[in-house]
C-alpha positions, -999 to +999 in steps of 0.1 A: +147+032+075+118+015+088+086+005+072+055-013+090+027-022+078-005-032+089-041-035+083-043-069+062-066-097+071-097-115+052-126-096+039-153-111+018-149-100-024-173-065-025-157-055+011-134-035+026-097-031+041-077+005+051-040-004+055-012+017+070+026+021+067+044+038+096+078+047+085+105+060+103+141+069+098+132+092+069+122+130+065+087+113+052+066+144+047+097+147+016+093+115+005+078+095-023+054+067-012+042+036-026+022+003-023+033-029-041+013-061-036+024-097-045+001-123-052+013-162-047+031-173-078+034-143-095+058-112-093+057-077-071+036-058-086+031-016-082-003-003-071-001+029-063+019+062-053+017+094-033+039+122-037+055+150-006+029+169-025+001+146-025-003+137-059-015+106-063-014+076-094-032+041-100-028+011-116-053+000-141-061-027-119-069-008-086-083+030-101-107+043-087-113+012-062-079+023-042-073+053-026-040+063-019-034+089+014-011+102+038-009+116+072+028+137+076+021+145+116+017+108+119+047+095+091+019+075+075+003+064+043-026+045+042-045+023+011-082+025+008-095-011-008-128-008-017-151-034-035-122-059-035-120-088-059-103-124-050-079-112-073-064-086-053-055-116-025-019-107-021+006-096+003+008-058+005+038-041+009+049+000+016+081+010-006+104+043-001+136+049-027+161+072-015+194+061-024+183+023-023+147+010-022+132+009+017+105-022+016+081-034+053+078-073+057+039-067+041+011-073+052-013-104+039-045-095+027-071-125+014-101-119-003-128-149-008-153-150-033 
């Protein structure tokens, strides 16, 4: 199983970014996918989830600003992030679970004030 994130970068507060995660080695269309993030000095926290059926769920801190989506034809899950805040600065990780958790390498998102 391999998860490869991309799309991070430096953005000003109020700006937007779209993260992508390409998955291989799994039956993507049947897999629930999550995004997590880890800020410096803090524990990794869950951000958003999308089920195989397209049902979504969000952490309260990002609800209304972030949107998770998936393209099964491309084995890709996305995280559209709008109205970014400095507190959103973190390394963002893609995750899926099949007997064990699988993680990508992460992509850095930095939001300047």
